[in-house]
Backbone as ProteinMPNN parsed JSONL, in Angstrom:
{"seq_chain_A": "MQKYLDENDFIISKTDLKGRISYGNEKFISISGYTEDELLGAPHNILRHPEMPRVVYAHLWESIQKKKEVFVFVKNRCKNNDFYWVFANVTASIDALGKAIGYYSVRRKPSERGIKEIESLYAQLLNIEKREGLASAKKYLGELLEKQGVDFNEFIINLQK", "coords_chain_A": {"N_chain_A": [[-68.062, 62.003, 182.964], [-70.406, 64.621, 182.879], [-73.647, 64.68, 184.304], [-76.944, 66.018, 183.977], [-79.574, 67.699, 185.67], [-83.043, 68.167, 184.952], [-85.195, 71.058, 184.784], [-87.558, 70.45, 186.189], [-86.932, 68.322, 187.792], [-86.594, 66.597, 190.865], [-84.591, 65.471, 193.426], [-84.773, 63.281, 196.033], [-83.885, 62.221, 199.245], [-83.581, 60.288, 202.234], [-82.029, 59.905, 205.426], [-80.742, 58.029, 208.236], [-79.76, 59.046, 211.581], [-77.04, 58.725, 211.475], [-76.371, 59.107, 208.889], [-76.912, 57.08, 207.091], [-78.518, 55.822, 204.255], [-82.001, 55.705, 204.037], [-84.105, 56.045, 202.395], [-84.734, 56.749, 198.993], [-85.807, 58.609, 196.237], [-87.091, 57.78, 192.92], [-85.664, 59.294, 190.987], [-83.313, 59.92, 192.386], [-82.186, 57.375, 192.66], [-81.891, 56.596, 189.944], [-80.17, 58.591, 188.785], [-77.878, 58.302, 190.293], [-76.849, 55.855, 189.576], [-76.662, 53.604, 191.058], [-78.287, 50.656, 192.381], [-81.446, 50.394, 194.081], [-81.197, 48.599, 196.209], [-78.429, 48.682, 196.622], [-78.119, 51.253, 197.567], [-79.82, 51.607, 199.851], [-79.301, 51.636, 203.258], [-76.658, 52.161, 202.917], [-73.903, 54.438, 203.533], [-74.546, 57.908, 203.07], [-72.441, 59.263, 202.025], [-71.428, 57.705, 200.04], [-71.829, 58.831, 197.655], [-70.133, 60.93, 197.58], [-68.153, 63.287, 196.033], [-64.712, 63.625, 195.166], [-63.931, 66.257, 194.781], [-65.305, 67.829, 196.495], [-65.154, 69.983, 199.197], [-64.15, 69.206, 202.552], [-64.857, 70.983, 204.551], [-67.308, 72.023, 203.819], [-69.058, 69.888, 204.2], [-68.655, 69.571, 206.933], [-69.785, 71.932, 207.902], [-72.42, 71.509, 207.058], [-73.188, 69.149, 208.532], [-72.846, 70.067, 211.168], [-74.806, 72.026, 211.282], [-77.288, 70.678, 210.657], [-77.415, 68.865, 212.73], [-78.045, 70.523, 214.767], [-80.607, 70.983, 214.211], [-81.029, 72.87, 212.237], [-81.808, 74.111, 209.031], [-80.046, 73.629, 205.932], [-78.708, 75.077, 203.018], [-77.039, 74.189, 200.088], [-74.589, 73.813, 197.515], [-73.817, 70.868, 195.85], [-71.528, 68.588, 194.566], [-71.937, 65.525, 193.264], [-70.878, 62.115, 192.997], [-71.384, 59.551, 190.682], [-72.071, 55.997, 190.471], [-70.607, 54.997, 188.293], [-68.59, 56.815, 188.129], [-69.305, 59.144, 186.779], [-70.602, 62.496, 187.199], [-72.727, 64.85, 188.954], [-74.204, 68.034, 189.573], [-75.99, 69.553, 192.264], [-78.47, 71.68, 193.762], [-79.041, 71.813, 196.998], [-81.292, 71.291, 199.741], [-81.127, 70.615, 203.039], [-82.408, 69.089, 205.89], [-83.316, 68.341, 209.298], [-85.246, 65.495, 210.213], [-87.979, 65.514, 212.256], [-89.496, 64.132, 215.142], [-92.729, 63.723, 216.823], [-92.188, 64.631, 219.363], [-90.265, 66.475, 219.052], [-87.735, 65.559, 218.647], [-84.811, 64.837, 216.777], [-84.87, 62.444, 214.226], [-83.688, 61.637, 211.98], [-82.476, 62.63, 208.727], [-83.352, 64.648, 205.909], [-83.151, 65.33, 202.429], [-83.738, 67.526, 199.794], [-83.182, 67.981, 196.477], [-82.372, 69.963, 193.63], [-82.071, 71.25, 190.243], [-79.139, 73.107, 189.868], [-78.228, 76.606, 189.571], [-76.508, 77.873, 186.699], [-74.737, 80.012, 187.0], [-74.313, 79.898, 189.75], [-72.951, 77.439, 189.997], [-70.602, 77.96, 188.548], [-69.388, 79.933, 190.166], [-69.224, 78.612, 192.633], [-67.636, 76.409, 192.111], [-65.094, 77.525, 191.849], [-64.7, 78.579, 194.439], [-64.878, 76.184, 195.957], [-62.636, 74.831, 194.972], [-60.608, 76.486, 195.961], [-61.046, 76.134, 198.723], [-60.538, 73.377, 198.975], [-57.839, 73.334, 198.33], [-56.781, 74.85, 200.446], [-57.493, 73.146, 202.559], [-55.866, 70.933, 201.965], [-53.293, 72.021, 202.195], [-53.257, 73.365, 204.703], [-55.161, 72.362, 206.444], [-58.406, 71.498, 207.881], [-59.398, 73.384, 209.765], [-58.255, 75.809, 208.938], [-59.471, 76.124, 206.445], [-62.095, 76.427, 207.271], [-61.873, 78.831, 208.655], [-61.158, 80.56, 206.55], [-63.482, 80.409, 204.949], [-65.373, 81.445, 206.76], [-64.403, 84.08, 207.068], [-64.728, 85.02, 204.458], [-67.541, 84.966, 204.203], [-68.224, 86.762, 206.233], [-67.062, 89.107, 205.257], [-68.714, 89.539, 203.079], [-71.035, 89.979, 204.378], [-73.019, 88.069, 204.945], [-74.674, 85.0, 205.93], [-73.935, 81.452, 205.653], [-76.121, 80.102, 204.375], [-77.503, 82.285, 203.158], [-75.536, 83.142, 201.374], [-75.335, 80.92, 199.624], [-77.999, 80.706, 198.651], [-78.197, 83.155, 197.324], [-76.454, 82.672, 195.209], [-77.913, 80.839, 193.805], [-79.968, 82.254, 192.701]], "CA_chain_A": [[-68.98, 62.809, 182.197], [-71.391, 65.281, 183.728], [-75.081, 64.484, 184.097], [-77.675, 67.243, 184.291], [-80.968, 67.622, 186.071], [-83.985, 69.037, 184.261], [-85.815, 72.072, 185.65], [-88.635, 69.882, 187.014], [-86.436, 67.173, 188.549], [-86.316, 66.696, 192.291], [-83.953, 64.3, 194.017], [-85.126, 63.243, 197.457], [-83.373, 61.088, 200.009], [-83.646, 60.362, 203.695], [-81.023, 59.097, 206.109], [-80.85, 57.967, 209.691], [-78.927, 60.054, 212.237], [-75.633, 58.5, 211.134], [-76.17, 59.367, 207.468], [-77.179, 55.899, 206.255], [-79.688, 56.053, 203.406], [-83.196, 54.916, 204.352], [-85.064, 56.252, 201.304], [-84.34, 57.556, 197.842], [-86.833, 58.546, 195.197], [-86.669, 57.16, 191.667], [-84.644, 60.131, 190.343], [-82.094, 59.722, 193.163], [-81.632, 56.065, 192.313], [-81.476, 56.53, 188.543], [-79.022, 59.442, 188.471], [-76.7, 57.807, 191.019], [-76.324, 54.667, 188.913], [-76.744, 52.476, 191.981], [-79.611, 50.084, 192.547], [-82.046, 50.727, 195.372], [-80.597, 47.715, 197.217], [-77.075, 49.151, 196.916], [-78.196, 52.527, 198.28], [-80.462, 51.511, 201.159], [-78.392, 51.209, 204.315], [-75.294, 52.649, 202.64], [-73.679, 55.821, 203.969], [-74.841, 58.86, 201.999], [-71.192, 59.713, 201.412], [-71.128, 56.848, 198.893], [-71.931, 59.725, 196.501], [-69.229, 62.074, 197.77], [-67.162, 63.528, 194.981], [-63.467, 64.068, 195.797], [-63.75, 67.702, 194.635], [-66.109, 68.51, 197.509], [-64.351, 70.26, 200.398], [-64.636, 68.662, 203.826], [-65.418, 72.067, 205.355], [-68.714, 72.166, 203.449], [-69.79, 68.836, 204.916], [-68.582, 69.869, 208.364], [-70.817, 72.944, 208.155], [-73.725, 70.865, 206.873], [-73.48, 68.282, 209.673], [-72.971, 70.893, 212.372], [-76.101, 72.721, 211.205], [-78.469, 69.801, 210.744], [-77.462, 68.265, 214.066], [-78.692, 71.529, 215.613], [-81.949, 71.102, 213.627], [-81.074, 74.024, 211.349], [-81.735, 73.705, 207.639], [-78.868, 74.066, 205.199], [-78.726, 75.11, 201.562], [-75.663, 73.952, 199.661], [-74.314, 73.211, 196.211], [-73.078, 69.634, 196.048], [-71.104, 67.802, 193.407], [-72.034, 64.118, 193.624], [-70.273, 61.142, 192.09], [-72.215, 58.39, 190.349], [-71.402, 54.704, 190.596], [-69.662, 54.843, 187.173], [-67.692, 57.979, 188.233], [-69.885, 60.374, 186.247], [-70.946, 63.376, 188.31], [-73.815, 65.8, 188.747], [-74.332, 69.093, 190.574], [-77.337, 69.819, 192.772], [-78.742, 72.705, 194.765], [-79.666, 70.965, 198.017], [-81.835, 71.755, 201.008], [-81.013, 69.476, 203.954], [-82.999, 69.4, 207.19], [-83.562, 67.219, 210.215], [-86.598, 64.954, 210.349], [-88.295, 65.668, 213.678], [-90.678, 63.379, 215.575], [-93.771, 64.496, 217.502], [-91.638, 65.185, 220.596], [-89.237, 67.448, 218.693], [-86.436, 64.887, 218.595], [-84.339, 64.481, 215.439], [-84.879, 61.0, 213.984], [-82.977, 61.416, 210.728], [-82.312, 63.824, 207.906], [-83.802, 64.498, 204.529], [-82.597, 66.295, 201.497], [-84.428, 67.744, 198.525], [-82.205, 68.596, 195.594], [-82.867, 70.315, 192.302], [-81.079, 71.755, 189.302], [-78.467, 74.327, 190.323], [-78.038, 77.652, 188.559], [-75.198, 77.825, 186.049], [-73.912, 81.032, 187.649], [-73.937, 79.373, 191.056], [-71.94, 76.393, 189.835], [-69.338, 78.602, 188.152], [-68.784, 80.595, 191.329], [-68.957, 77.678, 193.729], [-66.498, 75.557, 191.716], [-63.885, 78.273, 192.178], [-64.577, 78.603, 195.895], [-64.598, 74.839, 196.444], [-61.241, 74.535, 194.636], [-59.795, 77.218, 196.95], [-61.196, 75.472, 200.021], [-59.81, 72.101, 198.913], [-56.417, 73.667, 198.356], [-56.471, 75.233, 201.826], [-57.565, 71.93, 203.378], [-54.691, 70.097, 201.695], [-52.081, 72.705, 202.671], [-53.278, 73.871, 206.078], [-56.116, 71.641, 207.27], [-59.824, 71.848, 207.929], [-59.618, 74.606, 210.555], [-57.902, 76.96, 208.109], [-60.515, 76.263, 205.428], [-63.26, 76.967, 207.973], [-61.572, 80.237, 208.92], [-61.233, 81.255, 205.265], [-64.896, 80.506, 204.574], [-66.002, 82.378, 207.692], [-63.972, 85.438, 206.726], [-65.375, 85.359, 203.185], [-68.948, 85.25, 204.48], [-68.274, 87.992, 207.026], [-66.736, 90.207, 204.338], [-69.895, 89.766, 202.24], [-72.146, 90.32, 205.25], [-74.078, 87.066, 204.83], [-74.352, 83.697, 206.491], [-73.716, 80.438, 204.621], [-77.336, 79.892, 203.601], [-77.746, 83.449, 202.309], [-74.538, 83.104, 200.317], [-75.701, 79.862, 198.67], [-79.265, 81.072, 198.013], [-77.901, 84.235, 196.377], [-75.842, 82.072, 194.025], [-78.932, 80.066, 193.079], [-80.906, 83.176, 192.059]], "C_chain_A": [[-70.025, 63.404, 183.149], [-72.807, 64.919, 183.304], [-75.783, 65.755, 184.539], [-79.103, 66.932, 184.713], [-81.79, 68.53, 185.171], [-84.599, 69.993, 185.27], [-86.838, 71.477, 186.614], [-88.209, 68.662, 187.824], [-86.235, 67.525, 190.02], [-85.702, 65.381, 192.744], [-84.24, 64.362, 195.51], [-84.49, 62.013, 198.086], [-83.545, 61.367, 201.492], [-82.549, 59.481, 204.256], [-81.384, 58.977, 207.584], [-79.89, 59.007, 210.274], [-77.434, 59.899, 211.939], [-75.36, 58.695, 209.641], [-76.337, 58.158, 206.565], [-78.51, 56.086, 205.537], [-80.826, 55.117, 203.785], [-84.263, 55.06, 203.269], [-84.403, 57.071, 200.205], [-85.425, 57.464, 196.787], [-86.231, 57.994, 193.904], [-85.557, 57.958, 190.974], [-83.304, 59.986, 191.059], [-81.407, 58.426, 192.748], [-81.104, 56.073, 190.883], [-80.24, 57.384, 188.25], [-77.743, 58.941, 189.14], [-76.048, 56.619, 190.31], [-76.294, 53.438, 189.803], [-78.146, 51.896, 191.95], [-80.157, 50.525, 193.904], [-81.43, 49.883, 196.482], [-79.182, 48.153, 197.593], [-77.097, 50.423, 197.763], [-78.759, 52.395, 199.691], [-79.51, 50.904, 202.191], [-76.962, 51.671, 204.113], [-75.123, 54.058, 203.199], [-73.909, 56.768, 202.795], [-73.56, 59.325, 201.318], [-70.673, 58.751, 200.339], [-71.11, 57.694, 197.615], [-70.924, 60.876, 196.558], [-68.181, 62.146, 196.661], [-65.885, 64.049, 195.635], [-63.198, 65.572, 195.652], [-64.642, 68.51, 195.574], [-65.267, 68.729, 198.764], [-64.995, 69.691, 201.663], [-65.324, 69.728, 204.661], [-66.904, 72.274, 205.041], [-69.552, 71.118, 204.182], [-69.753, 69.055, 206.425], [-69.647, 70.895, 208.734], [-72.213, 72.315, 208.064], [-74.095, 70.033, 208.096], [-73.671, 69.065, 210.961], [-74.347, 71.557, 212.413], [-77.273, 71.779, 211.404], [-78.552, 69.092, 212.09], [-78.052, 69.223, 215.089], [-80.112, 71.816, 215.128], [-82.121, 72.377, 212.807], [-80.994, 73.527, 209.91], [-80.505, 74.305, 206.968], [-79.174, 74.042, 203.712], [-77.282, 74.99, 201.113], [-75.632, 73.441, 198.222], [-73.446, 71.989, 196.459], [-72.767, 68.999, 194.696], [-71.087, 66.349, 193.866], [-71.384, 63.246, 192.56], [-71.22, 59.961, 191.916], [-71.387, 57.106, 190.487], [-70.331, 54.527, 189.52], [-68.646, 55.985, 187.089], [-68.122, 59.187, 187.409], [-70.191, 61.257, 187.454], [-72.124, 64.258, 187.924], [-73.821, 66.787, 189.9], [-75.787, 69.219, 190.993], [-77.322, 71.041, 193.685], [-79.581, 71.986, 195.806], [-80.178, 71.764, 199.203], [-81.846, 70.533, 201.917], [-81.542, 69.908, 205.312], [-83.12, 68.133, 208.037], [-85.024, 66.793, 210.111], [-86.889, 64.906, 211.844], [-89.535, 64.842, 214.021], [-91.632, 64.29, 216.349], [-93.264, 65.153, 218.797], [-90.52, 66.195, 220.33], [-87.834, 66.874, 218.617], [-86.069, 64.571, 217.143], [-84.293, 62.963, 215.314], [-84.153, 60.635, 212.692], [-82.863, 62.735, 209.988], [-82.902, 63.577, 206.535], [-83.282, 65.647, 203.693], [-83.445, 66.322, 200.232], [-83.457, 68.528, 197.654], [-82.824, 68.866, 194.231], [-81.741, 70.876, 191.461], [-80.465, 73.037, 189.839], [-78.381, 75.352, 189.196], [-76.637, 77.533, 187.972], [-74.239, 78.824, 186.7], [-73.414, 80.525, 188.999], [-72.838, 78.33, 190.962], [-70.593, 77.007, 189.467], [-68.635, 79.208, 189.361], [-68.394, 79.601, 192.418], [-67.801, 76.748, 193.387], [-65.173, 76.233, 192.088], [-63.652, 78.295, 193.691], [-64.214, 77.226, 196.437], [-63.151, 74.444, 196.134], [-60.301, 75.235, 195.625], [-59.841, 76.52, 198.307], [-60.454, 74.138, 200.058], [-58.306, 72.328, 199.013], [-55.975, 74.041, 199.774], [-56.485, 74.013, 202.737], [-56.319, 71.072, 203.209], [-53.425, 70.704, 202.287], [-52.082, 72.924, 204.176], [-54.284, 73.181, 207.001], [-57.515, 72.24, 207.278], [-60.075, 73.166, 208.665], [-59.298, 75.855, 209.738], [-58.941, 77.203, 207.019], [-61.772, 76.856, 206.056], [-63.072, 78.458, 208.254], [-61.697, 81.062, 207.637], [-62.687, 81.467, 204.845], [-65.624, 81.503, 205.468], [-65.654, 83.828, 207.385], [-64.603, 85.918, 205.417], [-66.834, 85.759, 203.407], [-69.097, 86.559, 205.259], [-68.02, 89.218, 206.142], [-67.939, 90.565, 203.461], [-71.135, 90.111, 203.066], [-73.322, 89.363, 205.183], [-73.677, 85.813, 205.616], [-74.265, 82.692, 205.335], [-74.951, 80.248, 203.746], [-77.642, 81.057, 202.661], [-76.791, 83.467, 201.118], [-74.951, 82.11, 199.224], [-76.991, 80.235, 197.927], [-79.055, 82.189, 197.003], [-77.262, 83.706, 195.104], [-76.86, 81.312, 193.17], [-79.882, 80.982, 192.307], [-80.505, 83.487, 190.635]], "O_chain_A": [[-70.459, 62.755, 184.1], [-73.126, 64.859, 182.117], [-75.271, 66.489, 185.385], [-79.747, 66.026, 184.183], [-81.293, 69.545, 184.683], [-84.529, 69.759, 186.476], [-86.97, 71.953, 187.742], [-89.043, 68.033, 188.476], [-85.768, 68.612, 190.359], [-86.24, 64.308, 192.472], [-83.981, 65.373, 196.164], [-84.547, 60.913, 197.537], [-83.64, 62.512, 201.932], [-82.178, 58.463, 203.671], [-82.215, 59.721, 208.104], [-79.274, 59.766, 209.526], [-76.658, 60.836, 212.13], [-74.24, 58.471, 209.183], [-75.949, 58.199, 205.398], [-79.508, 56.464, 206.15], [-80.652, 53.9, 203.849], [-85.217, 54.283, 203.231], [-83.61, 57.974, 200.473], [-85.908, 56.375, 196.475], [-85.025, 57.77, 193.809], [-84.617, 57.373, 190.436], [-82.262, 59.934, 190.405], [-80.198, 58.394, 192.517], [-79.992, 55.609, 190.632], [-79.347, 56.935, 187.531], [-76.648, 59.136, 188.613], [-74.842, 56.404, 190.429], [-75.939, 52.349, 189.35], [-79.091, 52.57, 191.538], [-79.404, 50.975, 194.768], [-81.169, 50.388, 197.574], [-78.775, 48.015, 198.746], [-76.202, 50.647, 198.578], [-78.236, 53.002, 200.626], [-78.989, 49.804, 202.009], [-76.143, 51.584, 205.027], [-76.102, 54.794, 203.326], [-73.52, 56.474, 201.665], [-73.589, 59.737, 200.158], [-69.591, 58.963, 199.79], [-70.471, 57.334, 196.626], [-70.889, 61.709, 195.652], [-67.441, 61.196, 196.403], [-65.964, 64.843, 196.572], [-62.323, 66.104, 196.335], [-64.724, 69.732, 195.459], [-64.729, 67.777, 199.329], [-66.216, 69.696, 201.817], [-66.265, 69.431, 205.396], [-67.67, 72.663, 205.922], [-70.619, 71.423, 204.715], [-70.724, 68.752, 207.118], [-70.329, 70.754, 209.749], [-73.074, 72.572, 208.905], [-75.187, 70.185, 208.641], [-74.561, 68.758, 211.754], [-74.973, 71.633, 213.47], [-78.155, 72.043, 212.222], [-79.645, 68.755, 212.544], [-78.507, 68.8, 216.151], [-80.746, 72.772, 215.576], [-83.229, 72.902, 212.695], [-80.211, 72.629, 209.601], [-79.995, 75.346, 207.382], [-79.813, 73.119, 203.207], [-76.396, 75.619, 201.691], [-76.534, 72.731, 197.778], [-72.457, 72.06, 197.188], [-73.623, 68.894, 193.818], [-70.316, 65.982, 194.752], [-71.349, 63.596, 191.381], [-71.779, 59.444, 192.883], [-70.162, 57.147, 190.604], [-69.266, 53.973, 189.792], [-67.926, 56.109, 186.098], [-67.382, 60.168, 187.34], [-70.057, 60.82, 188.597], [-72.472, 64.397, 186.751], [-73.495, 66.448, 191.037], [-76.699, 69.019, 190.191], [-76.305, 71.382, 194.289], [-80.714, 71.592, 195.526], [-79.59, 72.766, 199.611], [-82.494, 69.532, 201.61], [-81.171, 70.964, 205.825], [-83.034, 67.012, 207.533], [-85.918, 67.623, 209.943], [-86.123, 64.319, 212.609], [-90.514, 64.851, 213.274], [-91.371, 65.483, 216.509], [-93.855, 66.124, 219.27], [-89.902, 66.708, 221.263], [-86.856, 67.617, 218.533], [-86.906, 64.098, 216.373], [-83.749, 62.276, 216.179], [-84.024, 59.458, 212.356], [-83.117, 63.806, 210.54], [-82.947, 62.444, 206.057], [-83.017, 66.75, 204.173], [-83.815, 65.284, 199.683], [-82.974, 69.594, 198.038], [-83.671, 68.117, 193.746], [-80.598, 70.967, 191.91], [-81.187, 73.956, 190.226], [-78.452, 75.004, 188.017], [-75.695, 77.142, 188.663], [-73.069, 78.514, 186.922], [-72.247, 80.7, 189.349], [-71.899, 78.338, 191.758], [-69.56, 76.618, 190.012], [-67.434, 79.018, 189.552], [-67.347, 79.743, 193.049], [-67.059, 76.336, 194.279], [-64.251, 75.583, 192.58], [-62.538, 78.058, 194.159], [-63.333, 77.111, 197.288], [-62.507, 73.788, 196.953], [-59.317, 74.647, 196.072], [-58.813, 76.338, 198.959], [-59.815, 73.807, 201.057], [-57.599, 71.593, 199.702], [-54.925, 73.601, 200.241], [-55.606, 73.854, 203.584], [-55.78, 70.547, 204.183], [-52.579, 69.986, 202.82], [-51.074, 72.709, 204.85], [-54.259, 73.397, 208.213], [-57.76, 73.328, 206.756], [-60.889, 73.975, 208.219], [-60.006, 76.857, 209.841], [-59.257, 78.35, 206.703], [-62.438, 77.692, 205.446], [-64.005, 79.247, 208.106], [-62.283, 82.145, 207.649], [-63.073, 82.562, 204.437], [-66.407, 82.317, 204.979], [-66.519, 84.702, 207.436], [-64.967, 87.087, 205.29], [-67.303, 86.761, 202.867], [-69.986, 87.362, 204.976], [-68.693, 90.24, 206.276], [-68.16, 91.732, 203.138], [-72.166, 90.491, 202.512], [-74.475, 89.767, 205.339], [-72.504, 85.599, 205.922], [-74.495, 83.047, 204.179], [-74.848, 80.235, 202.519], [-77.997, 80.845, 201.501], [-77.192, 83.77, 199.994], [-74.915, 82.437, 198.038], [-77.063, 80.094, 196.706], [-79.668, 82.179, 195.935], [-77.507, 84.244, 194.024], [-76.682, 81.165, 191.96], [-80.533, 80.538, 191.361], [-81.191, 84.249, 189.953]]}, "name": "protein", "num_of_chains": 1, "seq": "MQKYLDENDFIISKTDLKGRISYGNEKFISISGYTEDELLGAPHNILRHPEMPRVVYAHLWESIQKKKEVFVFVKNRCKNNDFYWVFANVTASIDALGKAIGYYSVRRKPSERGIKEIESLYAQLLNIEKREGLASAKKYLGELLEKQGVDFNEFIINLQK"}
């Protein structure tokens, strides 16, 4: 069953450099269905829904490891196998010397239009990944973005409007 965020909801989490959860706000904990103890120290991909293409996460990790922020629609899976969509902003946490010390994500309610369009794209990407592999899905996504004349973040932000 799908869960929905309200307009004023914000889900916040922090991870270490390997993606292990070090903080989650109350909304993050409650919507996930896990306890705080189950989440802290767990890999963030504990929430990964099987309908999320690997190429999206590859892009996300590649970007944040370069200290670039990423905007992305994410379908997360709850402990009880319910799911929820979010519009996420993920960035590196930087110390006083400019070194990445972890990552944080702020997520909010996604636009209905964005979800409709992204579900179709994600299904295509998953299909390509299954048939031809990650590199082919990355190529397909790159060609789509180039054809539209936008980068990944612009594409996602336009869907959220």
